[in-house]
Each structure stands twice: as C-alpha cells, then as structure tokens.
mmCIF file of the N, C-alpha and C atoms, coordinates in Angstrom:
data_MODEL
# 
_entry.id   MODEL 
# 
loop_
_atom_site.group_PDB 
_atom_site.id 
_atom_site.type_symbol 
_atom_site.label_atom_id 
_atom_site.label_alt_id 
_atom_site.label_comp_id 
_atom_site.label_asym_id 
_atom_site.label_entity_id 
_atom_site.label_seq_id 
_atom_site.pdbx_PDB_ins_code 
_atom_site.Cartn_x 
_atom_site.Cartn_y 
_atom_site.Cartn_z 
_atom_site.occupancy 
_atom_site.B_iso_or_equiv 
_atom_site.pdbx_formal_charge 
_atom_site.auth_seq_id 
_atom_site.auth_comp_id 
_atom_site.auth_asym_id 
_atom_site.auth_atom_id 
_atom_site.pdbx_PDB_model_num 
ATOM 1   N N  . MET A 1 1  ? 195.738 130.756 170.866 1.00 0.00 ? 1  MET A N  1 
ATOM 2   C CA . MET A 1 1  ? 195.057 131.681 169.984 1.00 0.00 ? 1  MET A CA 1 
ATOM 3   C C  . MET A 1 1  ? 194.550 132.858 170.809 1.00 0.00 ? 1  MET A C  1 
ATOM 4   N N  . ALA A 1 2  ? 194.709 134.030 170.287 1.00 0.00 ? 2  ALA A N  1 
ATOM 5   C CA . ALA A 1 2  ? 194.321 135.249 171.004 1.00 0.00 ? 2  ALA A CA 1 
ATOM 6   C C  . ALA A 1 2  ? 192.827 135.518 170.877 1.00 0.00 ? 2  ALA A C  1 
ATOM 7   N N  . ARG A 1 3  ? 192.287 136.140 171.872 1.00 0.00 ? 3  ARG A N  1 
ATOM 8   C CA . ARG A 1 3  ? 190.895 136.597 171.830 1.00 0.00 ? 3  ARG A CA 1 
ATOM 9   C C  . ARG A 1 3  ? 190.885 137.969 171.187 1.00 0.00 ? 3  ARG A C  1 
ATOM 10  N N  . VAL A 1 4  ? 190.086 138.114 170.140 1.00 0.00 ? 4  VAL A N  1 
ATOM 11  C CA . VAL A 1 4  ? 189.991 139.386 169.426 1.00 0.00 ? 4  VAL A CA 1 
ATOM 12  C C  . VAL A 1 4  ? 188.600 139.964 169.666 1.00 0.00 ? 4  VAL A C  1 
ATOM 13  N N  . PRO A 1 5  ? 188.503 141.222 170.089 1.00 0.00 ? 5  PRO A N  1 
ATOM 14  C CA . PRO A 1 5  ? 187.182 141.824 170.278 1.00 0.00 ? 5  PRO A CA 1 
ATOM 15  C C  . PRO A 1 5  ? 186.381 141.789 168.978 1.00 0.00 ? 5  PRO A C  1 
ATOM 16  N N  . ASN A 1 6  ? 185.105 141.596 169.078 1.00 0.00 ? 6  ASN A N  1 
ATOM 17  C CA . ASN A 1 6  ? 184.170 141.615 167.943 1.00 0.00 ? 6  ASN A CA 1 
ATOM 18  C C  . ASN A 1 6  ? 184.305 140.423 167.006 1.00 0.00 ? 6  ASN A C  1 
ATOM 19  N N  . VAL A 1 7  ? 185.078 139.411 167.383 1.00 0.00 ? 7  VAL A N  1 
ATOM 20  C CA . VAL A 1 7  ? 185.198 138.227 166.536 1.00 0.00 ? 7  VAL A CA 1 
ATOM 21  C C  . VAL A 1 7  ? 184.929 137.000 167.388 1.00 0.00 ? 7  VAL A C  1 
ATOM 22  N N  . SER A 1 8  ? 183.884 136.272 167.031 1.00 0.00 ? 8  SER A N  1 
ATOM 23  C CA . SER A 1 8  ? 183.557 135.023 167.712 1.00 0.00 ? 8  SER A CA 1 
ATOM 24  C C  . SER A 1 8  ? 182.764 134.164 166.737 1.00 0.00 ? 8  SER A C  1 
ATOM 25  N N  . PHE A 1 9  ? 182.212 133.067 167.237 1.00 0.00 ? 9  PHE A N  1 
ATOM 26  C CA . PHE A 1 9  ? 181.453 132.157 166.388 1.00 0.00 ? 9  PHE A CA 1 
ATOM 27  C C  . PHE A 1 9  ? 180.335 132.860 165.630 1.00 0.00 ? 9  PHE A C  1 
ATOM 28  N N  . ASP A 1 10 ? 179.652 133.773 166.293 1.00 0.00 ? 10 ASP A N  1 
ATOM 29  C CA . ASP A 1 10 ? 178.513 134.445 165.653 1.00 0.00 ? 10 ASP A CA 1 
ATOM 30  C C  . ASP A 1 10 ? 178.600 135.970 165.713 1.00 0.00 ? 10 ASP A C  1 
ATOM 31  N N  . GLU A 1 11 ? 179.783 136.491 165.888 1.00 0.00 ? 11 GLU A N  1 
ATOM 32  C CA . GLU A 1 11 ? 179.974 137.940 165.955 1.00 0.00 ? 11 GLU A CA 1 
ATOM 33  C C  . GLU A 1 11 ? 181.171 138.334 165.092 1.00 0.00 ? 11 GLU A C  1 
ATOM 34  N N  . TYR A 1 12 ? 180.975 139.375 164.286 1.00 0.00 ? 12 TYR A N  1 
ATOM 35  C CA . TYR A 1 12 ? 182.025 139.861 163.395 1.00 0.00 ? 12 TYR A CA 1 
ATOM 36  C C  . TYR A 1 12 ? 182.071 141.380 163.457 1.00 0.00 ? 12 TYR A C  1 
ATOM 37  N N  . PRO A 1 13 ? 183.214 141.986 163.128 1.00 0.00 ? 13 PRO A N  1 
ATOM 38  C CA . PRO A 1 13 ? 183.302 143.444 163.165 1.00 0.00 ? 13 PRO A CA 1 
ATOM 39  C C  . PRO A 1 13 ? 182.375 144.083 162.131 1.00 0.00 ? 13 PRO A C  1 
ATOM 40  N N  . ALA A 1 14 ? 181.844 145.244 162.472 1.00 0.00 ? 14 ALA A N  1 
ATOM 41  C CA . ALA A 1 14 ? 181.058 146.010 161.500 1.00 0.00 ? 14 ALA A CA 1 
ATOM 42  C C  . ALA A 1 14 ? 181.956 146.340 160.316 1.00 0.00 ? 14 ALA A C  1 
ATOM 43  N N  . GLN A 1 15 ? 181.360 146.341 159.110 1.00 0.00 ? 15 GLN A N  1 
ATOM 44  C CA . GLN A 1 15 ? 182.127 146.566 157.898 1.00 0.00 ? 15 GLN A CA 1 
ATOM 45  C C  . GLN A 1 15 ? 181.880 147.962 157.326 1.00 0.00 ? 15 GLN A C  1 
ATOM 46  N N  . ALA A 1 16 ? 182.927 148.529 156.758 1.00 0.00 ? 16 ALA A N  1 
ATOM 47  C CA . ALA A 1 16 ? 182.840 149.844 156.124 1.00 0.00 ? 16 ALA A CA 1 
ATOM 48  C C  . ALA A 1 16 ? 182.136 149.714 154.768 1.00 0.00 ? 16 ALA A C  1 
ATOM 49  N N  . ASN A 1 17 ? 181.692 150.831 154.249 1.00 0.00 ? 17 ASN A N  1 
ATOM 50  C CA . ASN A 1 17 ? 180.946 150.816 152.979 1.00 0.00 ? 17 ASN A CA 1 
ATOM 51  C C  . ASN A 1 17 ? 181.851 150.670 151.757 1.00 0.00 ? 17 ASN A C  1 
ATOM 52  N N  . ILE A 1 18 ? 183.138 150.370 151.957 1.00 0.00 ? 18 ILE A N  1 
ATOM 53  C CA . ILE A 1 18 ? 184.031 150.148 150.819 1.00 0.00 ? 18 ILE A CA 1 
ATOM 54  C C  . ILE A 1 18 ? 184.110 148.680 150.413 1.00 0.00 ? 18 ILE A C  1 
ATOM 55  N N  . VAL A 1 19 ? 183.443 147.793 151.163 1.00 0.00 ? 19 VAL A N  1 
ATOM 56  C CA . VAL A 1 19 ? 183.410 146.384 150.775 1.00 0.00 ? 19 VAL A CA 1 
ATOM 57  C C  . VAL A 1 19 ? 182.755 146.282 149.395 1.00 0.00 ? 19 VAL A C  1 
ATOM 58  N N  . SER A 1 20 ? 183.337 145.496 148.537 1.00 0.00 ? 20 SER A N  1 
ATOM 59  C CA . SER A 1 20 ? 182.920 145.283 147.140 1.00 0.00 ? 20 SER A CA 1 
ATOM 60  C C  . SER A 1 20 ? 183.458 146.342 146.181 1.00 0.00 ? 20 SER A C  1 
ATOM 61  N N  . ARG A 1 21 ? 184.180 147.334 146.683 1.00 0.00 ? 21 ARG A N  1 
ATOM 62  C CA . ARG A 1 21 ? 184.771 148.342 145.795 1.00 0.00 ? 21 ARG A CA 1 
ATOM 63  C C  . ARG A 1 21 ? 185.929 147.735 145.025 1.00 0.00 ? 21 ARG A C  1 
ATOM 64  N N  . ARG A 1 22 ? 186.054 148.105 143.757 1.00 0.00 ? 22 ARG A N  1 
ATOM 65  C CA . ARG A 1 22 ? 187.171 147.680 142.921 1.00 0.00 ? 22 ARG A CA 1 
ATOM 66  C C  . ARG A 1 22 ? 188.357 148.596 143.191 1.00 0.00 ? 22 ARG A C  1 
ATOM 67  N N  . VAL A 1 23 ? 189.553 148.006 143.197 1.00 0.00 ? 23 VAL A N  1 
ATOM 68  C CA . VAL A 1 23 ? 190.765 148.756 143.494 1.00 0.00 ? 23 VAL A CA 1 
ATOM 69  C C  . VAL A 1 23 ? 191.909 148.332 142.582 1.00 0.00 ? 23 VAL A C  1 
ATOM 70  N N  . VAL A 1 24 ? 192.902 149.204 142.491 1.00 0.00 ? 24 VAL A N  1 
ATOM 71  C CA . VAL A 1 24 ? 194.176 148.889 141.860 1.00 0.00 ? 24 VAL A CA 1 
ATOM 72  C C  . VAL A 1 24 ? 195.183 148.781 142.992 1.00 0.00 ? 24 VAL A C  1 
ATOM 73  N N  . VAL A 1 25 ? 195.900 147.660 143.054 1.00 0.00 ? 25 VAL A N  1 
ATOM 74  C CA . VAL A 1 25 ? 196.830 147.383 144.142 1.00 0.00 ? 25 VAL A CA 1 
ATOM 75  C C  . VAL A 1 25 ? 198.266 147.554 143.648 1.00 0.00 ? 25 VAL A C  1 
ATOM 76  N N  . TYR A 1 26 ? 199.064 148.304 144.414 1.00 0.00 ? 26 TYR A N  1 
ATOM 77  C CA . TYR A 1 26 ? 200.464 148.575 144.091 1.00 0.00 ? 26 TYR A CA 1 
ATOM 78  C C  . TYR A 1 26 ? 201.350 148.026 145.203 1.00 0.00 ? 26 TYR A C  1 
ATOM 79  N N  . TYR A 1 27 ? 202.616 147.859 144.864 1.00 0.00 ? 27 TYR A N  1 
ATOM 80  C CA . TYR A 1 27 ? 203.580 147.339 145.825 1.00 0.00 ? 27 TYR A CA 1 
ATOM 81  C C  . TYR A 1 27 ? 204.758 148.299 145.906 1.00 0.00 ? 27 TYR A C  1 
ATOM 82  N N  . ASP A 1 28 ? 205.194 148.610 147.104 1.00 0.00 ? 28 ASP A N  1 
ATOM 83  C CA . ASP A 1 28 ? 206.331 149.507 147.322 1.00 0.00 ? 28 ASP A CA 1 
ATOM 84  C C  . ASP A 1 28 ? 206.184 150.822 146.560 1.00 0.00 ? 28 ASP A C  1 
ATOM 85  N N  . LYS A 1 29 ? 204.976 151.305 146.450 1.00 0.00 ? 29 LYS A N  1 
ATOM 86  C CA . LYS A 1 29 ? 204.664 152.576 145.787 1.00 0.00 ? 29 LYS A CA 1 
ATOM 87  C C  . LYS A 1 29 ? 205.069 152.604 144.316 1.00 0.00 ? 29 LYS A C  1 
ATOM 88  N N  . ASP A 1 30 ? 205.338 151.437 143.744 1.00 0.00 ? 30 ASP A N  1 
ATOM 89  C CA . ASP A 1 30 ? 205.711 151.332 142.332 1.00 0.00 ? 30 ASP A CA 1 
ATOM 90  C C  . ASP A 1 30 ? 204.439 151.136 141.513 1.00 0.00 ? 30 ASP A C  1 
ATOM 91  N N  . LYS A 1 31 ? 203.935 152.201 140.909 1.00 0.00 ? 31 LYS A N  1 
ATOM 92  C CA . LYS A 1 31 ? 202.672 152.130 140.182 1.00 0.00 ? 31 LYS A CA 1 
ATOM 93  C C  . LYS A 1 31 ? 202.820 151.534 138.784 1.00 0.00 ? 31 LYS A C  1 
ATOM 94  N N  . THR A 1 32 ? 204.029 151.072 138.426 1.00 0.00 ? 32 THR A N  1 
ATOM 95  C CA . THR A 1 32 ? 204.200 150.412 137.129 1.00 0.00 ? 32 THR A CA 1 
ATOM 96  C C  . THR A 1 32 ? 203.880 148.925 137.225 1.00 0.00 ? 32 THR A C  1 
ATOM 97  N N  . LYS A 1 33 ? 203.807 148.397 138.451 1.00 0.00 ? 33 LYS A N  1 
ATOM 98  C CA . LYS A 1 33 ? 203.473 146.991 138.687 1.00 0.00 ? 33 LYS A CA 1 
ATOM 99  C C  . LYS A 1 33 ? 202.246 146.962 139.588 1.00 0.00 ? 33 LYS A C  1 
ATOM 100 N N  . PHE A 1 34 ? 201.163 146.390 139.102 1.00 0.00 ? 34 PHE A N  1 
ATOM 101 C CA . PHE A 1 34 ? 199.913 146.449 139.862 1.00 0.00 ? 34 PHE A CA 1 
ATOM 102 C C  . PHE A 1 34 ? 199.029 145.255 139.552 1.00 0.00 ? 34 PHE A C  1 
ATOM 103 N N  . HIS A 1 35 ? 198.057 145.055 140.407 1.00 0.00 ? 35 HIS A N  1 
ATOM 104 C CA . HIS A 1 35 ? 196.992 144.069 140.204 1.00 0.00 ? 35 HIS A CA 1 
ATOM 105 C C  . HIS A 1 35 ? 195.658 144.776 140.419 1.00 0.00 ? 35 HIS A C  1 
ATOM 106 N N  . TYR A 1 36 ? 194.616 144.226 139.828 1.00 0.00 ? 36 TYR A N  1 
ATOM 107 C CA . TYR A 1 36 ? 193.256 144.674 140.122 1.00 0.00 ? 36 TYR A CA 1 
ATOM 108 C C  . TYR A 1 36 ? 192.681 143.751 141.181 1.00 0.00 ? 36 TYR A C  1 
ATOM 109 N N  . GLY A 1 37 ? 191.760 144.275 141.979 1.00 0.00 ? 37 GLY A N  1 
ATOM 110 C CA . GLY A 1 37 ? 191.146 143.464 143.001 1.00 0.00 ? 37 GLY A CA 1 
ATOM 111 C C  . GLY A 1 37 ? 189.860 144.069 143.526 1.00 0.00 ? 37 GLY A C  1 
ATOM 112 N N  . THR A 1 38 ? 189.275 143.388 144.500 1.00 0.00 ? 38 THR A N  1 
ATOM 113 C CA . THR A 1 38 ? 188.022 143.798 145.124 1.00 0.00 ? 38 THR A CA 1 
ATOM 114 C C  . THR A 1 38 ? 188.178 143.711 146.638 1.00 0.00 ? 38 THR A C  1 
ATOM 115 N N  . ILE A 1 39 ? 187.771 144.751 147.336 1.00 0.00 ? 39 ILE A N  1 
ATOM 116 C CA . ILE A 1 39 ? 187.826 144.726 148.796 1.00 0.00 ? 39 ILE A CA 1 
ATOM 117 C C  . ILE A 1 39 ? 186.747 143.775 149.301 1.00 0.00 ? 39 ILE A C  1 
ATOM 118 N N  . VAL A 1 40 ? 187.156 142.800 150.104 1.00 0.00 ? 40 VAL A N  1 
ATOM 119 C CA . VAL A 1 40 ? 186.217 141.803 150.617 1.00 0.00 ? 40 VAL A CA 1 
ATOM 120 C C  . VAL A 1 40 ? 185.978 141.925 152.115 1.00 0.00 ? 40 VAL A C  1 
ATOM 121 N N  . ARG A 1 41 ? 186.831 142.679 152.794 1.00 0.00 ? 41 ARG A N  1 
ATOM 122 C CA . ARG A 1 41 ? 186.641 142.922 154.227 1.00 0.00 ? 41 ARG A CA 1 
ATOM 123 C C  . ARG A 1 41 ? 187.266 144.264 154.560 1.00 0.00 ? 41 ARG A C  1 
ATOM 124 N N  . ALA A 1 42 ? 186.543 145.070 155.330 1.00 0.00 ? 42 ALA A N  1 
ATOM 125 C CA . ALA A 1 42 ? 187.035 146.383 155.754 1.00 0.00 ? 42 ALA A CA 1 
ATOM 126 C C  . ALA A 1 42 ? 186.410 146.707 157.108 1.00 0.00 ? 42 ALA A C  1 
ATOM 127 N N  . ASP A 1 43 ? 187.081 146.309 158.159 1.00 0.00 ? 43 ASP A N  1 
ATOM 128 C CA . ASP A 1 43 ? 186.547 146.445 159.524 1.00 0.00 ? 43 ASP A CA 1 
ATOM 129 C C  . ASP A 1 43 ? 186.435 147.901 159.961 1.00 0.00 ? 43 ASP A C  1 
ATOM 130 N N  . ARG A 1 44 ? 185.300 148.229 160.562 1.00 0.00 ? 44 ARG A N  1 
ATOM 131 C CA . ARG A 1 44 ? 185.119 149.534 161.219 1.00 0.00 ? 44 ARG A CA 1 
ATOM 132 C C  . ARG A 1 44 ? 185.326 149.415 162.717 1.00 0.00 ? 44 ARG A C  1 
ATOM 133 N N  . GLN A 1 45 ? 185.605 148.198 163.171 1.00 0.00 ? 45 GLN A N  1 
ATOM 134 C CA . GLN A 1 45 ? 185.852 147.921 164.580 1.00 0.00 ? 45 GLN A CA 1 
ATOM 135 C C  . GLN A 1 45 ? 187.094 147.035 164.671 1.00 0.00 ? 45 GLN A C  1 
ATOM 136 N N  . ALA A 1 46 ? 187.604 146.868 165.883 1.00 0.00 ? 46 ALA A N  1 
ATOM 137 C CA . ALA A 1 46 ? 188.746 145.968 166.064 1.00 0.00 ? 46 ALA A CA 1 
ATOM 138 C C  . ALA A 1 46 ? 188.403 144.608 165.462 1.00 0.00 ? 46 ALA A C  1 
ATOM 139 N N  . PRO A 1 47 ? 189.318 143.981 164.759 1.00 0.00 ? 47 PRO A N  1 
ATOM 140 C CA . PRO A 1 47 ? 190.748 144.240 164.678 1.00 0.00 ? 47 PRO A CA 1 
ATOM 141 C C  . PRO A 1 47 ? 191.173 145.171 163.532 1.00 0.00 ? 47 PRO A C  1 
ATOM 142 N N  . TYR A 1 48 ? 190.256 145.858 162.897 1.00 0.00 ? 48 TYR A N  1 
ATOM 143 C CA . TYR A 1 48 ? 190.560 146.875 161.872 1.00 0.00 ? 48 TYR A CA 1 
ATOM 144 C C  . TYR A 1 48 ? 191.388 146.324 160.707 1.00 0.00 ? 48 TYR A C  1 
ATOM 145 N N  . GLU A 1 49 ? 190.962 145.199 160.182 1.00 0.00 ? 49 GLU A N  1 
ATOM 146 C CA . GLU A 1 49 ? 191.643 144.579 159.040 1.00 0.00 ? 49 GLU A CA 1 
ATOM 147 C C  . GLU A 1 49 ? 190.930 144.953 157.742 1.00 0.00 ? 49 GLU A C  1 
ATOM 148 N N  . THR A 1 50 ? 191.702 145.042 156.663 1.00 0.00 ? 50 THR A N  1 
ATOM 149 C CA . THR A 1 50 ? 191.143 145.195 155.323 1.00 0.00 ? 50 THR A CA 1 
ATOM 150 C C  . THR A 1 50 ? 191.807 144.155 154.438 1.00 0.00 ? 50 THR A C  1 
ATOM 151 N N  . PHE A 1 51 ? 190.992 143.358 153.755 1.00 0.00 ? 51 PHE A N  1 
ATOM 152 C CA . PHE A 1 51 ? 191.491 142.329 152.856 1.00 0.00 ? 51 PHE A CA 1 
ATOM 153 C C  . PHE A 1 51 ? 191.006 142.604 151.440 1.00 0.00 ? 51 PHE A C  1 
ATOM 154 N N  . ILE A 1 52 ? 191.875 142.332 150.490 1.00 0.00 ? 52 ILE A N  1 
ATOM 155 C CA . ILE A 1 52 ? 191.562 142.531 149.077 1.00 0.00 ? 52 ILE A CA 1 
ATOM 156 C C  . ILE A 1 52 ? 191.722 141.197 148.359 1.00 0.00 ? 52 ILE A C  1 
ATOM 157 N N  . ALA A 1 53 ? 190.703 140.797 147.612 1.00 0.00 ? 53 ALA A N  1 
ATOM 158 C CA . ALA A 1 53 ? 190.781 139.611 146.756 1.00 0.00 ? 53 ALA A CA 1 
ATOM 159 C C  . ALA A 1 53 ? 191.293 140.071 145.398 1.00 0.00 ? 53 ALA A C  1 
ATOM 160 N N  . LEU A 1 54 ? 192.487 139.630 145.044 1.00 0.00 ? 54 LEU A N  1 
ATOM 161 C CA . LEU A 1 54 ? 193.060 140.007 143.764 1.00 0.00 ? 54 LEU A CA 1 
ATOM 162 C C  . LEU A 1 54 ? 192.434 139.186 142.647 1.00 0.00 ? 54 LEU A C  1 
ATOM 163 N N  . ASP A 1 55 ? 192.395 139.748 141.464 1.00 0.00 ? 55 ASP A N  1 
ATOM 164 C CA . ASP A 1 55 ? 191.808 139.048 140.324 1.00 0.00 ? 55 ASP A CA 1 
ATOM 165 C C  . ASP A 1 55 ? 192.588 137.792 139.942 1.00 0.00 ? 55 ASP A C  1 
ATOM 166 N N  . ASN A 1 56 ? 193.840 137.684 140.400 1.00 0.00 ? 56 ASN A N  1 
ATOM 167 C CA . ASN A 1 56 ? 194.637 136.495 140.082 1.00 0.00 ? 56 ASN A CA 1 
ATOM 168 C C  . ASN A 1 56 ? 194.389 135.352 141.071 1.00 0.00 ? 56 ASN A C  1 
ATOM 169 N N  . GLY A 1 57 ? 193.423 135.531 141.991 1.00 0.00 ? 57 GLY A N  1 
ATOM 170 C CA . GLY A 1 57 ? 193.056 134.477 142.926 1.00 0.00 ? 57 GLY A CA 1 
ATOM 171 C C  . GLY A 1 57 ? 193.706 134.578 144.298 1.00 0.00 ? 57 GLY A C  1 
ATOM 172 N N  . HIS A 1 58 ? 194.659 135.461 144.458 1.00 0.00 ? 58 HIS A N  1 
ATOM 173 C CA . HIS A 1 58 ? 195.328 135.638 145.739 1.00 0.00 ? 58 HIS A CA 1 
ATOM 174 C C  . HIS A 1 58 ? 194.591 136.673 146.582 1.00 0.00 ? 58 HIS A C  1 
ATOM 175 N N  . PHE A 1 59 ? 194.871 136.659 147.887 1.00 0.00 ? 59 PHE A N  1 
ATOM 176 C CA . PHE A 1 59 ? 194.333 137.648 148.817 1.00 0.00 ? 59 PHE A CA 1 
ATOM 177 C C  . PHE A 1 59 ? 195.492 138.391 149.450 1.00 0.00 ? 59 PHE A C  1 
ATOM 178 N N  . ILE A 1 60 ? 195.281 139.669 149.765 1.00 0.00 ? 60 ILE A N  1 
ATOM 179 C CA . ILE A 1 60 ? 196.332 140.477 150.364 1.00 0.00 ? 60 ILE A CA 1 
ATOM 180 C C  . ILE A 1 60 ? 195.726 141.402 151.412 1.00 0.00 ? 60 ILE A C  1 
ATOM 181 N N  . ARG A 1 61 ? 196.476 141.663 152.457 1.00 0.00 ? 61 ARG A N  1 
ATOM 182 C CA . ARG A 1 61 ? 196.057 142.619 153.485 1.00 0.00 ? 61 ARG A CA 1 
ATOM 183 C C  . ARG A 1 61 ? 196.455 144.010 153.044 1.00 0.00 ? 61 ARG A C  1 
ATOM 184 N N  . SER A 1 62 ? 195.672 144.996 153.442 1.00 0.00 ? 62 SER A N  1 
ATOM 185 C CA . SER A 1 62 ? 195.996 146.372 153.068 1.00 0.00 ? 62 SER A CA 1 
ATOM 186 C C  . SER A 1 62 ? 197.319 146.826 153.681 1.00 0.00 ? 62 SER A C  1 
ATOM 187 N N  . ALA A 1 63 ? 197.745 146.192 154.763 1.00 0.00 ? 63 ALA A N  1 
ATOM 188 C CA . ALA A 1 63 ? 199.033 146.529 155.385 1.00 0.00 ? 63 ALA A CA 1 
ATOM 189 C C  . ALA A 1 63 ? 200.214 146.102 154.525 1.00 0.00 ? 63 ALA A C  1 
ATOM 190 N N  . GLU A 1 64 ? 199.971 145.258 153.528 1.00 0.00 ? 64 GLU A N  1 
ATOM 191 C CA . GLU A 1 64 ? 201.037 144.725 152.689 1.00 0.00 ? 64 GLU A CA 1 
ATOM 192 C C  . GLU A 1 64 ? 201.150 145.425 151.344 1.00 0.00 ? 64 GLU A C  1 
ATOM 193 N N  . CYS A 1 65 ? 200.327 146.438 151.108 1.00 0.00 ? 65 CYS A N  1 
ATOM 194 C CA . CYS A 1 65 ? 200.301 147.069 149.791 1.00 0.00 ? 65 CYS A CA 1 
ATOM 195 C C  . CYS A 1 65 ? 199.736 148.484 149.900 1.00 0.00 ? 65 CYS A C  1 
ATOM 196 N N  . SER A 1 66 ? 199.662 149.143 148.759 1.00 0.00 ? 66 SER A N  1 
ATOM 197 C CA . SER A 1 66 ? 198.931 150.407 148.636 1.00 0.00 ? 66 SER A CA 1 
ATOM 198 C C  . SER A 1 66 ? 197.831 150.161 147.625 1.00 0.00 ? 66 SER A C  1 
ATOM 199 N N  . PHE A 1 67 ? 196.730 150.916 147.733 1.00 0.00 ? 67 PHE A N  1 
ATOM 200 C CA . PHE A 1 67 ? 195.680 150.731 146.736 1.00 0.00 ? 67 PHE A CA 1 
ATOM 201 C C  . PHE A 1 67 ? 194.944 152.030 146.483 1.00 0.00 ? 67 PHE A C  1 
ATOM 202 N N  . ASP A 1 68 ? 194.408 152.128 145.287 1.00 0.00 ? 68 ASP A N  1 
ATOM 203 C CA . ASP A 1 68 ? 193.548 153.254 144.880 1.00 0.00 ? 68 ASP A CA 1 
ATOM 204 C C  . ASP A 1 68 ? 192.216 152.683 144.444 1.00 0.00 ? 68 ASP A C  1 
ATOM 205 N N  . TYR A 1 69 ? 191.159 153.420 144.740 1.00 0.00 ? 69 TYR A N  1 
ATOM 206 C CA . TYR A 1 69 ? 189.829 153.027 144.295 1.00 0.00 ? 69 TYR A CA 1 
ATOM 207 C C  . TYR A 1 69 ? 189.682 153.256 142.797 1.00 0.00 ? 69 TYR A C  1 
ATOM 208 N N  . ILE A 1 70 ? 188.984 152.350 142.137 1.00 0.00 ? 70 ILE A N  1 
ATOM 209 C CA . ILE A 1 70 ? 188.630 152.543 140.737 1.00 0.00 ? 70 ILE A CA 1 
ATOM 210 C C  . ILE A 1 70 ? 187.242 153.176 140.731 1.00 0.00 ? 70 ILE A C  1 
ATOM 211 N N  . PRO A 1 71 ? 187.059 154.307 140.072 1.00 0.00 ? 71 PRO A N  1 
ATOM 212 C CA . PRO A 1 71 ? 185.742 154.946 140.061 1.00 0.00 ? 71 PRO A CA 1 
ATOM 213 C C  . PRO A 1 71 ? 184.662 153.977 139.546 1.00 0.00 ? 71 PRO A C  1 
ATOM 214 N N  . ALA A 1 72 ? 183.490 154.047 140.151 1.00 0.00 ? 72 ALA A N  1 
ATOM 215 C CA . ALA A 1 72 ? 182.398 153.130 139.804 1.00 0.00 ? 72 ALA A CA 1 
ATOM 216 C C  . ALA A 1 72 ? 182.003 153.218 138.344 1.00 0.00 ? 72 ALA A C  1 
ATOM 217 N N  . ASN A 1 73 ? 182.121 154.380 137.734 1.00 0.00 ? 73 ASN A N  1 
ATOM 218 C CA . ASN A 1 73 ? 181.726 154.554 136.341 1.00 0.00 ? 73 ASN A CA 1 
ATOM 219 C C  . ASN A 1 73 ? 182.882 154.323 135.375 1.00 0.00 ? 73 ASN A C  1 
ATOM 220 N N  . SER A 1 74 ? 183.984 153.740 135.852 1.00 0.00 ? 74 SER A N  1 
ATOM 221 C CA . SER A 1 74 ? 185.167 153.525 135.025 1.00 0.00 ? 74 SER A CA 1 
ATOM 222 C C  . SER A 1 74 ? 185.025 152.245 134.195 1.00 0.00 ? 74 SER A C  1 
ATOM 223 N N  . ASN A 1 75 ? 185.648 152.226 133.042 1.00 0.00 ? 75 ASN A N  1 
ATOM 224 C CA . ASN A 1 75 ? 185.680 151.029 132.200 1.00 0.00 ? 75 ASN A CA 1 
ATOM 225 C C  . ASN A 1 75 ? 186.854 150.139 132.541 1.00 0.00 ? 75 ASN A C  1 
ATOM 226 N N  . VAL A 1 76 ? 187.661 150.534 133.529 1.00 0.00 ? 76 VAL A N  1 
ATOM 227 C CA . VAL A 1 76 ? 188.836 149.768 133.920 1.00 0.00 ? 76 VAL A CA 1 
ATOM 228 C C  . VAL A 1 76 ? 188.418 148.587 134.778 1.00 0.00 ? 76 VAL A C  1 
ATOM 229 N N  . ALA A 1 77 ? 188.931 147.433 134.444 1.00 0.00 ? 77 ALA A N  1 
ATOM 230 C CA . ALA A 1 77 ? 188.729 146.189 135.216 1.00 0.00 ? 77 ALA A CA 1 
ATOM 231 C C  . ALA A 1 77 ? 187.296 146.038 135.655 1.00 0.00 ? 77 ALA A C  1 
# 
C-alpha cells in the first residue's frame, strides 16, 4: 500500500467548500443520460480526489464523469 501525503489514521486532506453541493453527473459528455448526486469529498490537498454519492446509492470519482452544480435555490433534485 502506498503512503499518501495528508492521509493517515488521524489526518485527512483539507476539504473544499463544495462538499455537500448537489450536482448533475454526466457520462462521456452525453447530457441526455445523467444522475443526481452530492459531493462527499473534495480534497484541497494531495491526493486531490473528489467523490460524488449518487442518489442511486453508488459512488463515483470526478475523474470518471463530468458534473455541473445545481444552484442552491433550484427546485431540481
């Protein structure tokens, strides 16, 4: 197992202020097929990962999809 900076038993990367933001997730830039989700991790430090919890119960990395923020005052999802 590799040693990752900022990740240990009691140390985690600082998180960006987009955690808990609602998003629409797309695949292969095809905006006709999408899922809604919530950002659950957004590292501001190494290893710079972003994870999205999809409403269907699955999780996806931002490297595996595209996403747009849903405005906070929106009635969508």
